[in-house]
C-alpha beads as a LAMMPS data file, in Angstrom:
LAMMPS data file: protein, C-alpha beads

327 atoms
326 bonds

1 atom types
1 bond types

-500.0 500.0 xlo xhi
-500.0 500.0 ylo yhi
-500.0 500.0 zlo zhi

Masses

1 110.0

Atoms # bond

1 1 1 0.000 0.000 0.000
2 1 1 2.900 2.341 0.816
3 1 1 4.449 1.767 -2.611
4 1 1 1.134 2.451 -4.325
5 1 1 0.687 5.695 -2.360
6 1 1 4.195 6.773 -3.299
7 1 1 3.476 5.965 -6.937
8 1 1 0.426 8.228 -6.831
9 1 1 2.449 11.044 -5.267
10 1 1 5.195 10.812 -7.881
11 1 1 2.665 10.562 -10.691
12 1 1 0.843 13.682 -9.459
13 1 1 4.075 15.672 -9.153
14 1 1 5.437 14.717 -12.571
15 1 1 2.388 14.831 -14.837
16 1 1 1.471 17.960 -16.755
17 1 1 -1.723 19.855 -15.818
18 1 1 -4.719 18.435 -17.637
19 1 1 -2.936 15.172 -18.486
20 1 1 -3.922 11.784 -17.106
21 1 1 -0.614 10.222 -18.134
22 1 1 3.147 10.760 -18.069
23 1 1 5.267 11.376 -21.155
24 1 1 9.003 10.861 -21.607
25 1 1 9.586 14.589 -21.107
26 1 1 7.896 14.443 -17.700
27 1 1 10.780 12.310 -16.422
28 1 1 13.502 14.750 -17.468
29 1 1 13.482 16.758 -14.190
30 1 1 13.978 13.495 -12.264
31 1 1 16.986 12.538 -14.391
32 1 1 18.438 16.050 -14.286
33 1 1 18.291 15.997 -10.485
34 1 1 19.780 12.506 -10.378
35 1 1 22.687 13.454 -12.631
36 1 1 23.502 16.543 -10.564
37 1 1 23.320 14.914 -7.127
38 1 1 23.955 11.154 -7.262
39 1 1 27.524 10.226 -6.230
40 1 1 27.583 7.365 -8.728
41 1 1 27.086 9.776 -11.639
42 1 1 29.304 12.690 -10.594
43 1 1 31.987 11.668 -13.106
44 1 1 29.604 12.510 -15.968
45 1 1 29.236 16.164 -14.973
46 1 1 32.098 17.208 -17.243
47 1 1 30.469 15.610 -20.304
48 1 1 26.951 17.046 -20.733
49 1 1 26.428 15.167 -24.019
50 1 1 26.758 11.860 -22.191
51 1 1 24.560 13.040 -19.364
52 1 1 21.956 13.601 -22.066
53 1 1 22.470 10.142 -23.540
54 1 1 22.281 8.509 -20.094
55 1 1 19.039 10.334 -19.262
56 1 1 17.467 9.363 -22.564
57 1 1 18.470 5.727 -22.139
58 1 1 16.976 5.476 -18.647
59 1 1 13.703 6.950 -19.881
60 1 1 13.575 4.627 -22.901
61 1 1 14.074 1.641 -20.610
62 1 1 11.307 2.821 -18.286
63 1 1 8.821 3.151 -21.131
64 1 1 9.886 -0.146 -22.718
65 1 1 9.056 -2.161 -19.626
66 1 1 6.280 -0.147 -17.962
67 1 1 4.302 1.564 -20.730
68 1 1 2.739 -1.707 -21.800
69 1 1 0.291 -0.056 -24.184
70 1 1 3.291 1.279 -26.103
71 1 1 1.584 4.600 -26.828
72 1 1 4.114 6.818 -25.046
73 1 1 1.571 7.726 -22.380
74 1 1 2.382 6.053 -19.096
75 1 1 -0.687 5.801 -16.870
76 1 1 -0.925 5.658 -13.085
77 1 1 -2.123 2.076 -13.374
78 1 1 0.989 1.135 -15.374
79 1 1 3.218 2.951 -12.901
80 1 1 1.711 1.065 -9.972
81 1 1 2.021 -2.300 -11.704
82 1 1 5.659 -1.748 -12.654
83 1 1 8.812 -1.824 -10.547
84 1 1 9.974 1.752 -11.175
85 1 1 9.079 3.068 -7.714
86 1 1 11.131 0.341 -6.032
87 1 1 14.046 1.143 -8.350
88 1 1 13.809 4.869 -7.539
89 1 1 13.846 4.092 -3.824
90 1 1 16.948 1.949 -4.301
91 1 1 18.649 4.793 -6.191
92 1 1 18.130 7.013 -3.126
93 1 1 19.646 4.395 -0.825
94 1 1 22.495 3.062 -2.981
95 1 1 25.636 5.080 -3.737
96 1 1 26.770 2.604 -6.400
97 1 1 24.409 3.323 -9.290
98 1 1 25.473 0.095 -11.010
99 1 1 23.820 -1.939 -8.283
100 1 1 20.459 -0.542 -9.400
101 1 1 19.993 -3.000 -12.252
102 1 1 16.502 -1.835 -13.147
103 1 1 16.651 1.209 -15.425
104 1 1 19.409 3.291 -13.766
105 1 1 22.653 1.305 -14.048
106 1 1 25.380 3.316 -15.756
107 1 1 27.067 0.114 -16.909
108 1 1 23.869 -0.948 -18.655
109 1 1 23.677 2.434 -20.390
110 1 1 27.333 2.118 -21.416
111 1 1 26.655 -1.255 -23.024
112 1 1 23.599 0.029 -24.905
113 1 1 25.348 3.081 -26.212
114 1 1 28.497 1.211 -27.230
115 1 1 26.489 -1.483 -29.036
116 1 1 24.745 1.265 -31.005
117 1 1 28.042 3.046 -31.681
118 1 1 29.609 -0.157 -33.023
119 1 1 26.847 -0.506 -35.628
120 1 1 26.553 3.192 -36.478
121 1 1 29.711 3.179 -38.582
122 1 1 29.264 6.687 -40.067
123 1 1 28.197 8.076 -36.660
124 1 1 25.156 9.941 -37.946
125 1 1 23.188 8.495 -35.012
126 1 1 21.139 6.349 -37.402
127 1 1 21.503 2.719 -38.481
128 1 1 20.053 0.944 -41.503
129 1 1 19.304 -2.686 -42.365
130 1 1 22.875 -3.421 -43.317
131 1 1 24.136 -2.009 -40.029
132 1 1 21.647 -3.999 -37.949
133 1 1 22.354 -7.212 -39.840
134 1 1 25.887 -7.074 -38.382
135 1 1 24.512 -7.234 -34.840
136 1 1 25.873 -10.124 -32.784
137 1 1 28.342 -11.070 -35.532
138 1 1 25.550 -11.504 -38.097
139 1 1 23.457 -13.610 -35.710
140 1 1 20.082 -12.462 -37.054
141 1 1 18.457 -13.621 -40.274
142 1 1 17.754 -11.163 -43.076
143 1 1 14.063 -11.952 -42.854
144 1 1 13.775 -10.872 -39.225
145 1 1 15.770 -7.707 -39.918
146 1 1 13.335 -6.936 -42.745
147 1 1 10.408 -7.345 -40.334
148 1 1 12.013 -5.001 -37.808
149 1 1 12.512 -2.359 -40.499
150 1 1 8.954 -2.826 -41.722
151 1 1 8.179 -1.350 -38.281
152 1 1 5.650 -4.047 -37.480
153 1 1 6.785 -4.618 -33.881
154 1 1 7.171 -0.892 -33.240
155 1 1 7.035 2.309 -35.278
156 1 1 10.429 3.991 -35.504
157 1 1 10.851 7.409 -33.921
158 1 1 13.804 8.387 -36.130
159 1 1 11.569 10.002 -38.786
160 1 1 14.170 9.065 -41.405
161 1 1 13.050 6.599 -44.066
162 1 1 14.783 3.241 -43.740
163 1 1 16.751 4.276 -40.666
164 1 1 16.542 3.281 -37.004
165 1 1 17.383 5.858 -34.346
166 1 1 18.905 5.341 -30.914
167 1 1 15.537 4.992 -29.150
168 1 1 14.458 2.388 -31.710
169 1 1 17.712 0.515 -31.162
170 1 1 17.265 0.473 -27.372
171 1 1 13.871 -1.170 -27.849
172 1 1 15.378 -3.702 -30.266
173 1 1 18.327 -4.440 -27.975
174 1 1 16.146 -5.054 -24.925
175 1 1 13.846 -7.254 -26.994
176 1 1 16.776 -9.255 -28.375
177 1 1 18.723 -9.692 -25.153
178 1 1 15.841 -10.090 -22.705
179 1 1 13.532 -12.454 -24.554
180 1 1 11.984 -13.826 -21.352
181 1 1 10.365 -10.442 -20.614
182 1 1 6.763 -9.886 -21.727
183 1 1 7.492 -6.727 -23.795
184 1 1 10.109 -8.751 -25.696
185 1 1 7.721 -11.636 -26.345
186 1 1 5.179 -9.156 -27.705
187 1 1 7.822 -7.503 -29.907
188 1 1 8.935 -10.744 -31.570
189 1 1 5.434 -12.209 -31.738
190 1 1 4.428 -9.283 -33.966
191 1 1 7.456 -9.945 -36.173
192 1 1 6.624 -13.626 -36.751
193 1 1 2.867 -13.065 -37.087
194 1 1 3.043 -12.259 -40.807
195 1 1 -0.700 -11.965 -41.396
196 1 1 -1.250 -10.196 -38.056
197 1 1 -4.104 -12.511 -37.041
198 1 1 -2.908 -13.029 -33.474
199 1 1 -1.524 -16.562 -33.859
200 1 1 1.746 -18.047 -35.107
201 1 1 1.066 -20.792 -37.638
202 1 1 3.346 -23.577 -38.797
203 1 1 3.660 -21.817 -42.147
204 1 1 4.865 -18.587 -40.530
205 1 1 7.407 -20.369 -38.362
206 1 1 8.663 -22.380 -41.333
207 1 1 9.103 -19.163 -43.334
208 1 1 11.620 -17.859 -40.797
209 1 1 13.268 -21.183 -39.969
210 1 1 13.990 -21.828 -43.656
211 1 1 16.720 -19.193 -43.580
212 1 1 18.230 -20.833 -40.506
213 1 1 18.444 -24.129 -42.425
214 1 1 20.177 -22.373 -45.301
215 1 1 22.693 -20.723 -42.989
216 1 1 23.472 -23.989 -41.205
217 1 1 24.135 -25.677 -44.543
218 1 1 26.471 -22.833 -45.517
219 1 1 28.375 -23.528 -42.298
220 1 1 28.608 -27.226 -43.275
221 1 1 26.405 -28.176 -40.328
222 1 1 23.601 -30.685 -40.502
223 1 1 20.355 -28.758 -39.996
224 1 1 17.445 -30.079 -37.954
225 1 1 14.398 -30.663 -40.122
226 1 1 11.542 -28.233 -39.600
227 1 1 9.161 -31.036 -38.647
228 1 1 11.474 -32.032 -35.792
229 1 1 12.005 -28.427 -34.735
230 1 1 8.245 -27.883 -34.718
231 1 1 7.749 -30.792 -32.320
232 1 1 10.486 -29.376 -30.119
233 1 1 8.855 -25.942 -30.114
234 1 1 5.421 -27.304 -29.226
235 1 1 6.951 -29.370 -26.408
236 1 1 8.798 -26.336 -25.067
237 1 1 5.672 -24.183 -25.031
238 1 1 3.205 -26.893 -24.037
239 1 1 0.516 -25.717 -26.446
240 1 1 -3.029 -27.035 -26.294
241 1 1 -3.490 -26.919 -30.069
242 1 1 -0.482 -28.012 -32.136
243 1 1 -1.608 -26.124 -35.217
244 1 1 -0.662 -22.684 -33.907
245 1 1 0.874 -20.729 -30.999
246 1 1 -0.739 -17.775 -29.249
247 1 1 0.906 -14.960 -27.319
248 1 1 -0.756 -16.344 -24.196
249 1 1 0.956 -19.695 -24.838
250 1 1 4.341 -17.981 -25.020
251 1 1 3.816 -15.889 -21.901
252 1 1 2.969 -19.051 -19.996
253 1 1 6.278 -20.742 -20.827
254 1 1 9.721 -20.084 -19.351
255 1 1 11.300 -21.307 -22.601
256 1 1 9.379 -18.984 -24.917
257 1 1 12.414 -16.845 -25.714
258 1 1 14.251 -19.868 -27.091
259 1 1 11.480 -20.353 -29.664
260 1 1 12.393 -17.039 -31.258
261 1 1 16.103 -17.847 -31.147
262 1 1 15.371 -21.066 -33.040
263 1 1 13.523 -19.119 -35.709
264 1 1 15.906 -16.237 -36.391
265 1 1 19.056 -16.066 -34.219
266 1 1 21.559 -18.661 -35.399
267 1 1 24.164 -18.022 -32.716
268 1 1 21.701 -18.410 -29.835
269 1 1 19.948 -21.334 -31.521
270 1 1 23.200 -23.287 -31.763
271 1 1 24.147 -22.306 -28.201
272 1 1 20.804 -23.536 -26.869
273 1 1 21.109 -26.840 -28.702
274 1 1 24.546 -27.405 -27.162
275 1 1 23.572 -25.960 -23.737
276 1 1 27.038 -25.214 -22.452
277 1 1 27.371 -26.280 -18.776
278 1 1 28.804 -22.861 -17.837
279 1 1 25.639 -21.108 -19.014
280 1 1 23.403 -23.541 -17.125
281 1 1 25.450 -23.102 -13.941
282 1 1 25.402 -19.316 -14.315
283 1 1 21.607 -19.293 -14.545
284 1 1 21.250 -21.480 -11.466
285 1 1 23.690 -19.471 -9.340
286 1 1 21.590 -16.297 -9.416
287 1 1 18.084 -16.852 -10.823
288 1 1 17.122 -13.271 -9.871
289 1 1 19.224 -11.898 -12.726
290 1 1 17.434 -11.449 -16.034
291 1 1 18.845 -12.432 -19.417
292 1 1 19.535 -8.754 -19.993
293 1 1 21.433 -8.443 -16.677
294 1 1 23.732 -11.317 -17.629
295 1 1 24.257 -10.033 -21.156
296 1 1 25.017 -6.484 -19.972
297 1 1 27.502 -7.782 -17.387
298 1 1 29.371 -9.865 -19.983
299 1 1 29.406 -7.044 -22.514
300 1 1 30.557 -4.441 -20.008
301 1 1 33.545 -6.591 -19.076
302 1 1 34.368 -7.133 -22.764
303 1 1 34.055 -3.434 -23.611
304 1 1 36.135 -2.414 -20.591
305 1 1 38.900 -4.802 -21.593
306 1 1 38.866 -3.521 -25.180
307 1 1 38.992 0.075 -23.963
308 1 1 41.946 -0.717 -21.702
309 1 1 43.806 -2.302 -24.614
310 1 1 43.076 0.665 -26.887
311 1 1 44.194 3.157 -24.268
312 1 1 47.439 1.247 -23.692
313 1 1 48.036 1.290 -27.453
314 1 1 47.401 5.014 -27.658
315 1 1 44.043 4.625 -29.397
316 1 1 40.822 6.538 -28.893
317 1 1 37.578 5.130 -27.602
318 1 1 33.971 6.115 -28.116
319 1 1 34.113 8.736 -25.363
320 1 1 37.096 10.595 -26.838
321 1 1 35.452 11.615 -30.082
322 1 1 33.421 14.862 -30.101
323 1 1 29.778 13.945 -30.592
324 1 1 27.959 17.252 -30.537
325 1 1 27.597 17.297 -34.314
326 1 1 25.797 13.937 -34.227
327 1 1 22.936 15.233 -32.153

Bonds

1 1 1 2
2 1 2 3
3 1 3 4
4 1 4 5
5 1 5 6
6 1 6 7
7 1 7 8
8 1 8 9
9 1 9 10
10 1 10 11
11 1 11 12
12 1 12 13
13 1 13 14
14 1 14 15
15 1 15 16
16 1 16 17
17 1 17 18
18 1 18 19
19 1 19 20
20 1 20 21
21 1 21 22
22 1 22 23
23 1 23 24
24 1 24 25
25 1 25 26
26 1 26 27
27 1 27 28
28 1 28 29
29 1 29 30
30 1 30 31
31 1 31 32
32 1 32 33
33 1 33 34
34 1 34 35
35 1 35 36
36 1 36 37
37 1 37 38
38 1 38 39
39 1 39 40
40 1 40 41
41 1 41 42
42 1 42 43
43 1 43 44
44 1 44 45
45 1 45 46
46 1 46 47
47 1 47 48
48 1 48 49
49 1 49 50
50 1 50 51
51 1 51 52
52 1 52 53
53 1 53 54
54 1 54 55
55 1 55 56
56 1 56 57
57 1 57 58
58 1 58 59
59 1 59 60
60 1 60 61
61 1 61 62
62 1 62 63
63 1 63 64
64 1 64 65
65 1 65 66
66 1 66 67
67 1 67 68
68 1 68 69
69 1 69 70
70 1 70 71
71 1 71 72
72 1 72 73
73 1 73 74
74 1 74 75
75 1 75 76
76 1 76 77
77 1 77 78
78 1 78 79
79 1 79 80
80 1 80 81
81 1 81 82
82 1 82 83
83 1 83 84
84 1 84 85
85 1 85 86
86 1 86 87
87 1 87 88
88 1 88 89
89 1 89 90
90 1 90 91
91 1 91 92
92 1 92 93
93 1 93 94
94 1 94 95
95 1 95 96
96 1 96 97
97 1 97 98
98 1 98 99
99 1 99 100
100 1 100 101
101 1 101 102
102 1 102 103
103 1 103 104
104 1 104 105
105 1 105 106
106 1 106 107
107 1 107 108
108 1 108 109
109 1 109 110
110 1 110 111
111 1 111 112
112 1 112 113
113 1 113 114
114 1 114 115
115 1 115 116
116 1 116 117
117 1 117 118
118 1 118 119
119 1 119 120
120 1 120 121
121 1 121 122
122 1 122 123
123 1 123 124
124 1 124 125
125 1 125 126
126 1 126 127
127 1 127 128
128 1 128 129
129 1 129 130
130 1 130 131
131 1 131 132
132 1 132 133
133 1 133 134
134 1 134 135
135 1 135 136
136 1 136 137
137 1 137 138
138 1 138 139
139 1 139 140
140 1 140 141
141 1 141 142
142 1 142 143
143 1 143 144
144 1 144 145
145 1 145 146
146 1 146 147
147 1 147 148
148 1 148 149
149 1 149 150
150 1 150 151
151 1 151 152
152 1 152 153
153 1 153 154
154 1 154 155
155 1 155 156
156 1 156 157
157 1 157 158
158 1 158 159
159 1 159 160
160 1 160 161
161 1 161 162
162 1 162 163
163 1 163 164
164 1 164 165
165 1 165 166
166 1 166 167
167 1 167 168
168 1 168 169
169 1 169 170
170 1 170 171
171 1 171 172
172 1 172 173
173 1 173 174
174 1 174 175
175 1 175 176
176 1 176 177
177 1 177 178
178 1 178 179
179 1 179 180
180 1 180 181
181 1 181 182
182 1 182 183
183 1 183 184
184 1 184 185
185 1 185 186
186 1 186 187
187 1 187 188
188 1 188 189
189 1 189 190
190 1 190 191
191 1 191 192
192 1 192 193
193 1 193 194
194 1 194 195
195 1 195 196
196 1 196 197
197 1 197 198
198 1 198 199
199 1 199 200
200 1 200 201
201 1 201 202
202 1 202 203
203 1 203 204
204 1 204 205
205 1 205 206
206 1 206 207
207 1 207 208
208 1 208 209
209 1 209 210
210 1 210 211
211 1 211 212
212 1 212 213
213 1 213 214
214 1 214 215
215 1 215 216
216 1 216 217
217 1 217 218
218 1 218 219
219 1 219 220
220 1 220 221
221 1 221 222
222 1 222 223
223 1 223 224
224 1 224 225
225 1 225 226
226 1 226 227
227 1 227 228
228 1 228 229
229 1 229 230
230 1 230 231
231 1 231 232
232 1 232 233
233 1 233 234
234 1 234 235
235 1 235 236
236 1 236 237
237 1 237 238
238 1 238 239
239 1 239 240
240 1 240 241
241 1 241 242
242 1 242 243
243 1 243 244
244 1 244 245
245 1 245 246
246 1 246 247
247 1 247 248
248 1 248 249
249 1 249 250
250 1 250 251
251 1 251 252
252 1 252 253
253 1 253 254
254 1 254 255
255 1 255 256
256 1 256 257
257 1 257 258
258 1 258 259
259 1 259 260
260 1 260 261
261 1 261 262
262 1 262 263
263 1 263 264
264 1 264 265
265 1 265 266
266 1 266 267
267 1 267 268
268 1 268 269
269 1 269 270
270 1 270 271
271 1 271 272
272 1 272 273
273 1 273 274
274 1 274 275
275 1 275 276
276 1 276 277
277 1 277 278
278 1 278 279
279 1 279 280
280 1 280 281
281 1 281 282
282 1 282 283
283 1 283 284
284 1 284 285
285 1 285 286
286 1 286 287
287 1 287 288
288 1 288 289
289 1 289 290
290 1 290 291
291 1 291 292
292 1 292 293
293 1 293 294
294 1 294 295
295 1 295 296
296 1 296 297
297 1 297 298
298 1 298 299
299 1 299 300
300 1 300 301
301 1 301 302
302 1 302 303
303 1 303 304
304 1 304 305
305 1 305 306
306 1 306 307
307 1 307 308
308 1 308 309
309 1 309 310
310 1 310 311
311 1 311 312
312 1 312 313
313 1 313 314
314 1 314 315
315 1 315 316
316 1 316 317
317 1 317 318
318 1 318 319
319 1 319 320
320 1 320 321
321 1 321 322
322 1 322 323
323 1 323 324
324 1 324 325
325 1 325 326
326 1 326 327
C-alpha cells in the first residue's frame, strides 16, 4: 500500500496539468536531479552530451518495460504495476548506481550506447538494415531484420526513411537480449505473425526457420528438419493446439524466448542446442538476474577490456570523439 501511495504522489508531481498520463519529457526533471546529485554519476558532470544520452536511455528503458500499451503515455495504473518506484527508492539508498539493475545502471547504459556506436559506422546516429544485420556477428536472419525495419513490432521514432534511431535501437536491444520479458515476447510475436491474425502458424514459423536451415548448410552443419524443430517448439511451449501458438501460450512458458532464437538467431539457436554447462550453472547461481542483466555484465567486461587495450596502445575510444555534431 505504501508503494502504491508513493506511486500516486510521484505521478501527481510529474504529470502535466490536464494530463492523465506521463510522457518521456515528464521524467527529465527526475533525471536532471539525479545526474547533478547522485555520487555514482558525478563523473559525468564534465560531459553534458553523455549526461543527455544517459538520461534518454533510462527513460527509454522505463517506457519499454512499464508503458505496456506502447503509446508513449504512461498511466498511473501502469506505474503502480511496474517496478519503477522500487528502483527509484533503491537509487536514493544506494551510492553505487550500477547496483540498481533496473533502469538506472550506468554500466547498462554504457553497453547500450556502445552497441549502437559499433553498428553506427558513419556516426550519424542512425543505423540501416545493413548495419543492424551485423549485430551479434551476423546472428540475425535477413528476414527478421526486414520485419524489424517494416516497423511491425514498433514504429520507428527516427523520422528518417529506412533508418533506425537510438531509441528504436534500445527497444530492439532489450527485446533481443531479454527475450523472457513480456514486452520482448510481444515484440517478436508481432514480427513472426506475418498476417497479423494473433496466432503463429506452422507456415509462418517455417518461413523464418527456412533461412536458418540455409545458414546452417552454408556452415557445413547438418540442420534439424523443420518437422522435428516444430515438435520441439510445441513441447517447449506446451501448447493445447499443435496447429498454432498464441501470445498467451508464449507468456505461460519459461522457454518462450528460445522459440524465437530457433527461428531467427543462429548463434543463440546453436548455443541452446549445445547448452554449455557454464551457461546452465550461471543461470542457477543467481536466478534473480534477467537475461539482460547477464548479457550487460558480460558485454561491459568485454568493452572495458577492449577500452583498456586501446588506451594502452594510444588509441581513442567512443568517449574521446566529439559527438555534438551527431545530435
